[in-house]
N, C-alpha and C positions, 0 to 999 in steps of 0.2 A: 595627496594629503597636504594638509596646510604647511606652507612654506617655512614659517618661522618654526614650527614644530620640527620639521626636517633639520633645519639650522641647528637647533638646541639639542637635538638627540641623535644626530648622526655620529657615532663614536667609532673607534677604531675596533674592527672585528678581526680576530686572529684566530678563531676556531670555527669550523665549518662542518656541516654534514657533508655526506656523500651524494646528496640530492642532486640530479643534473641541472644545469642552467639552461633555460631555453634561449636559443639563438637570437630570437627576437628581442629578449630582455638585453642581451649584449648590444645589438644594434641600437635600442633605445637609449641605452647609456652613452653610446658613441655619438649619436646624433645630438643629445644634450651637451656633450662635451664640446662639439665644435661650435656650438653657439656662444661659447664664452668670448669675452672681448681679448683681443691681442693688439699690440702695437701696430698701427698702420693696417690692421686686419690682415696681417701677413700669415697668421696660422702656422707658426713654425714648429709643426710636430707631425709626427707619424705615430699610428697605434699598430701594434703587433700583438694580434690575439692567439694565444696558444692553447689549444684544445688537446693536441696529440699526446697520448699518454708517455710515449717514449720520451718526447721532448720535454714534457712536464717533469718527468723522473730526472732528466738530466739537469734541468734548471734547479730542480729541488736539492739535487746533489751539491751543485754549486753554490747554491744559496746557503745550505748547511755548512759547508766548508767556511765561507765567509763568516757567518755568525759565530762559529767557534773560535775565529780569530778576534773578531770584532767585540763579542761580549766581555771576555775577561781584560781586554785592553781598556774598555771603558769603565769597568768596575774599578780599576785602579785609580781613576781621575775623578769618580763620582764623590762629591762632598758629602759630609755628614748631613743627616735629615734633621730638620728642626723639631720633629716629634715621632713618636712611634707609629702613629697613623701614616705619617708620610712614608716612614720605612716599609710599613706593610703594602702601601699601594704601590710603591716601587718594586717590590718583591713580586706582586702579582703581575705588574706589567712585564717584568722580566720573564717569569714563568709562562706568560701568554706569548711572548716573543719567541721563546725558546720551542713552545709548542708549534708555533707557525713554521719555524725553520725545519722541524722535523716532520712536518706533515704537508709542506708547501706542495709536494708532488701530487698529493691527492685533492688538492683544490680544483675543481672541474674547469675553471677558466683562469688564465693568467693574463693580464693586459700590461705589455710592456710599452711605456711611453717613451719615444725617441725625439731627439731635437738635433737639427744640424749645428755643426759647429761653426756658427756665425757669429758675428758682432753686430750689434745695432749702434755701434759708435760712428758718428758721423763728424766732419770738420768743416770749418770756414777759414777765413784769413785770420781769425783770432786764436784759432787752435782747435782742440779736439772737444766735443760735447758728448758726455756721457749722460745718457738719458735712461739709463738702466740696463740691466742684464737681459738677455734673451729669455732666461728662465721666467721672468715675469709676464711673459707672453704665452707660457706654457702651463704654470700651475693652475691659473684659473679654469682651464679646460679640465685638468685633473680634478679639482673641486666639484666642477659640474658633473662630471661622471660619477664620483661617489654620492653626490645628493640624488643624482637620477637612480642609482642602485638602491639607495634608501628608499625612495618612492616606490620601488617595485619589490621591496621586501628582501632585497640582497645586501650582502655585507661586504665590505672591503677594507683595506687599509693601505696607506702610502708607505712604501718601504724602498730604501736604496742601499741595503746592506750588500746586495749582490756586486755593487760598484767595486767591492774588494776586488774581484775578478772580472771586471766588466769585458775585457778583452775576449776572455773565454766566453763570456755570454754572447757577445756579438757573433763569435765563431759559430756557437751552436745554433744561433737563429739565422745565420746568413745576412747579418746586418752591416752594411758597408762602413768603413772606417770613419767617412765623413759624419756619422751620427754618433750621439753619445745617448745612453739610457739615462732619463732624468726621474723615472719612477717605475716601480713594478707594483702593479695592483692586483692581488688574488681576488677573485670574484666568486662568491658562492652564497649558499644559505647559511646564516650564521647560527652557531649554537648559544651565542651569548644574547642578551636583552638589550634593547634600545633604551637610552635613558641620558640624562644629562651627566656628562663626565665631570670629574672634578677638575677644576681650573682655577687659576688666580683670578680674582673678580676684576671686571672692566675698570672699576674705580681706582684700583691700585695700579693700573697700567696706562692711565689717560691723564694728560695735561692739557690745560686750557689755555690758549693764547701765548703762554710762555712755558717752557720746559720747567716741571716740577710744580707748577700750580694746579692743585687738584680740587676737584668738586665731589660731592657725595660722600 
């Protein structure tokens, strides 16, 4: 499909059918993921693909426990909405997130993205040089995976709620302590529709030459 169309219409999908996902589609998404750029081309990530029903059920239970702690805590600090439409959009998003938490175990494929606990900090005689976190070399691969899924008619969403109980998740999946989970991507055939999601316009978020100088 057209690349720009994919970029504009790849939205978070949290409701899935029970239709199986072909393994070749999973591999296609992973092959696209590893083509993403990373600092020094170090590719600091591992992918753990979970299809076993019992393991998916265990991860789903853990995720639901995390969500049931996380959602009310966030609700307490959510600021008032500027209008009724914004409030309704937020409510729909919460409902969809709640649905995902209660049905995650039924999504046919879960992709856990792992990153070693390393620093990209280097030093010389003048001191340390912070050129950015390791995450910056991981999330482009996550986005590539999501776009590849879109191209093959599959939906997904980047979620990190499971990190509330990340130690338990590592235990379930046999992940060594030297890795942390930086994303969980449910992968399946979506029930929702593709389309342009409501976002703040680029013009309101973009400065030219000096911060705060707007165009458009």
